[in-house]
VEXDREN-2710 file (C-alpha; in Angstrom, 1 decimal):
% VEXDREN-2710
k/r/px/py/pz
1/MET/-22.5/6.1/14.5
2/THR/-19.4/6.8/12.4
3/GLU/-21.1/9.7/10.5
4/LEU/-22.3/11.1/13.8
5/LEU/-18.8/11.2/15.3
6/CYS/-17.5/12.8/12.1
7/ARG/-20.1/15.5/12.2
8/LEU/-19.4/16.2/15.9
9/PHE/-15.6/16.2/15.8
10/ILE/-14.5/17.0/12.2
11/ARG/-15.1/20.6/11.1
12/ASP/-14.0/20.5/7.4
13/ARG/-14.7/16.8/7.1
14/ASP/-15.0/16.7/3.2
15/ASN/-11.6/18.3/2.6
16/VAL/-9.7/15.0/3.2
17/ASN/-6.6/16.2/1.3
18/SER/-5.9/18.8/3.9
19/PRO/-3.3/17.7/6.5
20/LYS/-5.3/19.4/9.2
21/THR/-8.5/17.4/8.3
22/ARG/-6.5/14.2/8.1
23/ARG/-5.1/14.8/11.5
24/ALA/-8.5/15.5/12.9
25/TYR/-9.9/12.2/11.5
26/GLY/-6.8/10.3/12.8
27/THR/-7.0/11.9/16.2
28/MET/-10.7/11.1/16.6
29/ALA/-10.3/7.5/15.4
30/SER/-7.3/6.9/17.7
31/LEU/-9.0/8.3/20.8
32/VAL/-12.1/6.1/20.1
33/GLY/-9.7/3.1/19.8
34/ILE/-7.9/3.9/23.1
35/VAL/-11.0/4.4/25.1
36/LEU/-12.9/1.3/23.7
37/ASN/-9.9/-1.0/24.0
38/ILE/-9.1/0.0/27.5
39/LEU/-12.7/-0.7/28.5
40/LEU/-12.6/-4.1/26.8
41/PHE/-9.2/-4.9/28.5
42/ALA/-10.6/-4.2/31.9
43/ALA/-13.7/-6.3/31.4
44/LYS/-11.9/-9.3/29.9
45/PHE/-9.0/-9.3/32.3
46/THR/-11.4/-9.2/35.2
47/ALA/-13.4/-12.1/33.8
48/GLY/-10.3/-14.1/32.9
49/LEU/-8.8/-13.6/36.3
50/ILE/-12.0/-14.6/38.2
51/PHE/-12.8/-17.6/36.1
52/GLY/-9.3/-18.8/35.5
53/SER/-9.4/-18.6/31.7
54/LEU/-6.1/-18.2/30.0
55/ALA/-7.6/-17.5/26.6
56/ILE/-9.8/-14.7/27.9
57/SER/-6.9/-13.1/29.8
58/ALA/-4.7/-13.3/26.8
59/ASP/-7.5/-11.8/24.6
60/ALA/-7.7/-9.0/27.2
61/PHE/-3.9/-8.2/26.7
62/ASN/-4.5/-8.3/23.0
63/ASN/-7.0/-5.4/23.5
64/LEU/-4.4/-3.6/25.7
65/SER/-1.9/-3.8/22.8
66/ASP/-4.6/-2.4/20.5
67/ALA/-4.9/0.6/22.9
68/GLY/-1.1/1.0/22.6
69/SER/-1.4/0.8/18.8
70/SER/-4.1/3.5/18.9
71/ILE/-1.7/5.7/20.9
72/ILE/1.0/5.1/18.3
73/SER/-1.5/6.1/15.6
74/LEU/-2.4/9.2/17.5
75/ILE/1.3/10.3/17.6
76/SER/1.8/9.4/14.0
77/PHE/-1.1/11.6/12.8
78/LYS/0.3/14.5/14.8
79/ILE/3.8/14.1/13.3
80/SER/2.5/13.4/9.7
81/ALA/0.6/16.7/9.7
82/LYS/3.8/18.7/10.2
83/PRO/4.7/20.7/7.1
84/ALA/7.8/20.1/5.0
85/ASP/11.1/21.6/6.3
86/ARG/14.7/21.7/5.1
87/ASP/15.5/18.2/6.5
88/HIS/12.3/16.7/5.2
89/PRO/11.4/18.5/1.9
90/PHE/8.7/16.0/1.1
91/GLY/6.9/16.3/4.5
92/HIS/6.4/13.8/7.3
93/ALA/3.5/11.7/6.0
94/ARG/5.6/8.5/5.7
95/ILE/5.7/8.4/9.5
96/GLU/2.3/6.6/9.2
97/TYR/4.2/3.7/7.5
98/VAL/6.6/3.5/10.5
99/ALA/3.7/3.6/12.9
100/SER/2.0/0.7/11.0
101/MET/5.2/-1.3/11.3
102/ILE/5.4/-0.7/15.1
103/VAL/1.8/-1.8/15.4
104/SER/2.6/-5.0/13.5
105/PHE/5.5/-5.8/15.9
106/LEU/3.2/-5.3/18.9
107/ILE/0.7/-7.7/17.4
108/LEU/3.3/-10.3/16.8
109/LEU/4.7/-9.9/20.4
110/ILE/1.2/-10.5/21.8
111/GLY/0.8/-13.6/19.5
112/TYR/4.1/-15.0/20.7
113/GLU/3.3/-14.5/24.4
114/LEU/-0.1/-16.1/24.1
115/ALA/1.3/-19.1/22.2
116/SER/4.0/-19.5/24.8
117/ASP/1.5/-19.5/27.7
118/SER/-0.9/-21.8/26.0
119/ILE/1.8/-24.4/25.2
120/SER/3.0/-24.2/28.8
121/LYS/-0.6/-24.9/30.0
122/ILE/-0.9/-27.9/27.7
123/VAL/2.6/-29.3/28.7
124/THR/1.9/-29.0/32.4
125/ALA/-1.7/-30.3/32.0
126/SER/-2.9/-27.6/34.4
127/SER/-6.5/-26.4/34.2
128/SER/-8.3/-23.9/36.5
129/THR/-10.9/-22.8/34.0
130/GLU/-14.4/-22.1/35.3
131/PHE/-17.5/-21.5/33.2
132/SER/-19.6/-18.3/33.8
133/ILE/-22.4/-16.7/31.8
134/ILE/-20.7/-13.4/32.6
135/SER/-17.7/-14.5/30.5
136/VAL/-20.0/-15.4/27.6
137/VAL/-21.6/-11.9/27.9
138/VAL/-18.3/-10.1/28.1
139/LEU/-16.9/-12.0/25.0
140/SER/-20.1/-11.4/23.0
141/VAL/-20.1/-7.7/23.7
142/SER/-16.4/-7.6/22.8
143/ILE/-17.0/-9.2/19.4
144/LEU/-19.7/-6.7/18.6
145/ALA/-17.5/-3.8/19.7
146/LYS/-14.5/-5.0/17.7
147/LEU/-16.6/-5.6/14.6
148/TRP/-17.8/-2.0/14.8
149/MET/-14.2/-0.8/15.3
150/CYS/-13.1/-2.8/12.2
151/LEU/-15.8/-1.1/10.1
152/PHE/-15.2/2.3/11.7
153/ASN/-11.4/2.2/11.1
154/ARG/-11.8/0.9/7.5
155/LYS/-14.2/3.7/6.6
156/ILE/-11.9/6.3/8.1
157/GLY/-8.9/4.7/6.5
158/LYS/-10.5/4.7/3.0
159/LYS/-11.8/8.2/3.4
160/ILE/-8.3/9.7/4.2
161/SER/-6.2/7.0/2.5
162/SER/-4.5/6.1/5.7
163/GLN/-2.5/2.9/5.9
164/VAL/-2.2/3.0/9.7
165/MET/-6.1/3.1/9.9
166/MET/-6.4/0.2/7.5
167/ALA/-3.9/-1.7/9.6
168/SER/-6.0/-1.0/12.7
169/SER/-9.1/-2.2/10.8
170/ALA/-7.4/-5.5/9.9
171/ASP/-6.2/-5.8/13.5
172/SER/-9.8/-5.4/14.8
173/LEU/-11.1/-8.0/12.3
174/SER/-8.5/-10.5/13.6
175/ASP/-9.6/-9.6/17.1
176/VAL/-13.2/-10.5/16.1
177/ILE/-12.0/-13.9/14.9
178/ALA/-9.8/-14.5/17.9
179/THR/-12.4/-13.6/20.5
180/SER/-15.0/-15.8/18.6
181/ALA/-12.6/-18.7/19.1
182/VAL/-12.3/-17.9/22.8
183/LEU/-16.1/-17.6/23.1
184/LEU/-16.5/-21.0/21.4
185/SER/-14.1/-22.7/23.8
186/THR/-15.9/-21.1/26.8
187/VAL/-19.3/-22.4/25.5
188/ILE/-17.9/-25.9/24.8
189/PHE/-16.4/-26.0/28.3
190/GLY/-19.7/-25.0/29.9
191/ALA/-21.7/-27.5/27.8
192/THR/-19.4/-30.5/28.0
193/GLY/-16.9/-29.8/30.7
194/PHE/-14.1/-30.4/28.1
195/ASP/-11.4/-27.8/28.6
196/ILE/-9.9/-26.6/25.3
197/ASP/-9.0/-23.2/26.7
198/ALA/-5.2/-23.7/26.0
199/TRP/-5.9/-25.0/22.5
200/ALA/-8.1/-22.0/21.8
201/GLY/-5.3/-19.8/23.1
202/ILE/-3.0/-21.3/20.5
203/ALA/-5.6/-20.8/17.7
204/VAL/-6.0/-17.2/18.8
205/SER/-2.2/-16.6/18.8
206/LEU/-1.9/-17.9/15.3
207/MET/-4.7/-15.6/14.1
208/ILE/-3.0/-12.7/15.8
209/ALA/0.4/-13.6/14.3
210/PHE/-1.2/-13.8/10.8
211/ALA/-2.7/-10.4/11.2
212/GLY/0.6/-8.9/12.3
213/LEU/2.6/-10.5/9.5
214/LYS/0.0/-9.2/6.9
215/ILE/0.3/-5.7/8.2
216/LEU/4.1/-5.9/8.4
217/ASN/4.2/-7.1/4.7
218/GLU/2.0/-4.3/3.5
219/THR/3.9/-1.7/5.4
220/LYS/7.2/-3.1/4.1
221/ASN/6.0/-2.7/0.6
222/SER/5.0/0.9/1.2
223/ILE/8.4/1.8/2.7
224/LEU/10.4/0.0/0.0
225/GLY/8.3/1.6/-2.7
226/GLU/5.6/0.0/-4.8
227/ALA/4.7/0.2/-8.5
228/PRO/1.8/2.6/-9.1
229/GLY/-1.6/1.0/-9.3
230/ASP/-3.1/0.3/-12.8
231/GLU/-5.9/2.9/-12.1
232/LEU/-3.4/5.7/-11.3
233/VAL/-1.4/4.9/-14.4
234/GLU/-4.5/5.0/-16.6
235/GLN/-5.5/8.3/-15.0
236/ILE/-2.1/9.8/-15.8
237/LYS/-2.1/8.5/-19.4
238/TRP/-5.6/9.8/-19.8
239/VAL/-4.6/13.4/-18.8
240/VAL/-1.7/13.2/-21.3
241/SER/-3.9/11.9/-24.1
242/GLN/-6.0/15.1/-23.9
243/TYR/-3.2/16.8/-25.7
244/PRO/-2.7/15.6/-29.3
245/GLU/0.8/17.2/-29.3
246/ALA/1.9/14.5/-26.8
247/LEU/2.7/11.6/-29.1
248/GLY/3.7/9.0/-26.5
249/VAL/4.3/8.4/-22.8
250/HIS/7.1/6.4/-21.3
251/ASP/9.5/6.1/-18.3
252/LEU/6.6/6.8/-15.8
253/MET/7.8/6.8/-12.2
254/VAL/5.6/7.5/-9.2
255/HIS/7.0/8.1/-5.7
256/ASN/4.6/8.0/-2.7
257/TYR/5.8/10.0/0.3
258/GLY/2.7/9.3/2.2
259/PRO/-1.0/10.1/1.8
260/GLY/-1.4/13.3/-0.2
261/ARG/2.3/13.4/-1.1
262/THR/2.6/11.8/-4.5
263/ILE/5.4/12.8/-6.9
264/ALA/5.6/11.6/-10.5
265/THR/8.1/11.9/-13.4
266/LEU/7.5/10.9/-17.0
267/HIS/8.7/11.4/-20.5
268/ILE/6.5/12.7/-23.3
269/GLU/7.4/12.4/-27.0
270/VAL/6.8/15.5/-29.0
271/ASP/7.3/16.5/-32.6
272/GLY/11.0/17.5/-32.9
273/SER/10.2/20.0/-35.6
274/ALA/7.5/21.8/-33.6
275/ASP/8.1/25.1/-31.8
276/MET/10.0/24.4/-28.6
277/PHE/8.2/27.1/-26.6
278/LYS/4.8/25.7/-27.7
279/SER/5.8/22.2/-26.7
280/HIS/7.1/23.5/-23.3
281/ASP/3.8/25.3/-22.8
282/ILE/1.9/22.1/-23.4
283/VAL/4.1/20.3/-20.8
284/ASP/3.4/23.0/-18.3
285/ASN/-0.4/22.6/-18.8
286/ILE/-0.2/18.9/-18.3
287/GLU/1.8/19.3/-15.1
288/LYS/-0.9/21.7/-13.8
289/ARG/-3.7/19.3/-14.6
290/MET/-1.9/16.5/-12.9
291/SER/-1.7/18.7/-9.8
292/ASN/-5.3/20.0/-9.9
293/GLU/-7.1/16.8/-11.0
294/LEU/-5.0/14.0/-9.5
295/GLY/-3.2/15.7/-6.7
296/ILE/0.2/14.7/-8.1
297/GLN/3.3/16.9/-8.2
298/CYS/4.6/16.0/-11.7
299/THR/7.8/16.7/-13.6
300/ILE/7.8/16.0/-17.4
301/HIS/10.7/15.5/-19.7
302/MET/10.2/16.2/-23.4
303/ASP/11.6/13.7/-25.9
304/PRO/11.7/15.2/-29.4
305/ILE/11.1/12.6/-32.2
306/VAL/11.1/12.8/-36.0
307/THR/7.6/12.9/-37.4
308/ASP/8.2/14.5/-40.9
309/ASP/10.5/11.8/-42.3
310/GLU/8.5/8.9/-43.7
311/ARG/11.6/6.7/-44.0
312/VAL/12.4/7.0/-40.3
313/SER/8.7/6.6/-39.3
314/GLU/8.3/3.5/-41.4
315/LEU/11.6/2.1/-40.1
316/ARG/10.4/2.6/-36.5
317/ARG/7.2/0.7/-37.2
318/THR/9.2/-2.1/-38.8
319/VAL/11.6/-2.3/-35.8
320/GLU/8.6/-2.3/-33.4
321/ILE/7.0/-5.3/-35.2
322/ALA/10.4/-7.1/-35.1
323/VAL/10.8/-6.5/-31.4
324/LYS/7.3/-7.7/-30.6
325/GLN/7.9/-10.9/-32.5
326/ILE/10.5/-11.6/-29.8
327/ASP/7.9/-11.1/-27.1
328/SER/4.6/-9.3/-27.5
329/ARG/5.1/-7.6/-24.2
330/LEU/8.1/-5.6/-25.4
331/GLY/7.8/-2.1/-26.7
332/ILE/10.1/0.7/-28.0
333/HIS/10.4/4.4/-27.6
334/ASP/12.9/7.3/-28.2
335/PHE/13.7/5.9/-31.7
336/ARG/16.4/7.7/-33.7
337/PHE/18.2/6.9/-36.9
338/VAL/21.7/7.9/-37.8
339/SER/22.8/7.0/-41.3
340/GLY/26.4/6.2/-42.2
341/GLU/28.4/5.0/-45.3
342/THR/29.2/1.5/-44.0
343/HIS/26.5/1.0/-41.5
344/SER/23.6/2.9/-39.9
345/ASN/22.8/3.2/-36.2
346/LEU/19.3/2.7/-34.8
347/LEU/19.1/4.0/-31.3
348/PHE/16.1/3.3/-29.2
349/ASP/14.9/2.1/-25.8
350/VAL/13.2/-1.3/-25.3
351/THR/10.5/-1.4/-22.5
352/VAL/10.7/-4.8/-20.7
353/PRO/8.2/-5.8/-18.0
354/PHE/9.7/-7.2/-14.8
355/GLU/7.7/-10.4/-15.5
356/ILE/10.1/-11.2/-18.4
357/LYS/13.0/-13.0/-16.7
358/GLN/15.5/-13.0/-19.5
359/SER/18.6/-10.9/-18.7
360/ASP/19.1/-7.5/-20.2
361/ALA/22.1/-8.9/-22.2
362/ASP/20.0/-11.6/-23.7
363/ILE/17.2/-9.2/-24.7
364/ARG/19.7/-6.8/-26.1
365/ARG/21.3/-9.6/-28.2
366/LEU/17.9/-10.8/-29.5
367/VAL/16.8/-7.3/-30.5
368/SER/20.1/-6.7/-32.3
369/GLU/19.7/-9.9/-34.2
370/ALA/16.1/-9.0/-35.1
371/VAL/17.2/-5.5/-36.4
372/ALA/20.0/-7.1/-38.5
373/THR/17.4/-9.3/-40.3
374/ILE/15.8/-6.1/-41.5
375/ASP/19.0/-4.9/-43.1
376/ASN/22.5/-6.3/-42.3
377/SER/23.9/-2.8/-42.4
378/TYR/21.7/-1.7/-39.4
379/PHE/23.3/-1.7/-36.0
380/ALA/21.0/-1.5/-33.0
381/VAL/22.1/0.6/-30.0
382/VAL/19.6/-0.6/-27.4
383/THR/18.8/0.8/-23.9
384/ILE/16.8/-1.6/-21.7
385/ASP/14.0/0.0/-19.8
386/ARG/12.6/-2.3/-17.1
387/GLN/9.2/-1.4/-15.9
END
């Protein structure tokens, strides 16, 4: 069904990096979500009203909020496809993150309202629930429909790398679980006469709230900025490794401005005695490959290092071993040696993973002490590079 819809409504469906294609996918998925959720709302609300089921009525409003979420998604895809302008030089793709956050707030609001109504029903000990096979059929059809929507949104979300679509998929999955709980309470009431409708409503509200909090957390991370994934880091390093003139990579920073809008900066160590124009040409070629193969707009800074002085090279290896004896996760780069009459300066950066909780001052002190054990005339000038 998903492939059929894509063939019918998406012209250039394989060009997923195109803003126009992404907008077409997002528009199609959002319209499907709006229509299907409105139909489910109408069916459930009618059944809940007729047969006095608070859980079914609440589940209906959950579907109505999903329709609203799909409208927000539709608007966000339209805005995200807008090209960059003077006020937004990196484009508008991050609007999808804002849309995902709005969706999470709507989900949390529905969960709160449902929990409030369910608790009120328990406290007042009121019950007007009636069993009907129609309710069972409506809920069963709803579960199947939402399960399809979950798979549909997930497939589209992965295809176009859309966080708002993945949020819609997670929301649909929570709806499947929630509606299953409502169906179970309806069947139990029909079989035993025991009314757990309000308790089922509370269970549903908790599931809805959990889904909303999960989406909110994921969106928050995207807005604040996340570390690049291990796979992307390895891909970047692999491209650089294809050029033997690039002697090392460090200070990699990746900025995500939304799907298809990734910008990276990194430093590459090169032979300081090599021809500057040749080194610059190599850097240009790496930047072009990053763009063509990974879709990353990359800016590379060259760090010239000494490679033809065996004393400096050996000293660098000795210092690196000493630093790793402090903690095997530490590393060094940008090593320079400045000799003097009374003392010699060793200038270098120490890479420190965020998992190491020692302060920068403590690490700097330990490194300086380790360097002094090599030769008490050596003075370490250390820059801490957290990553």
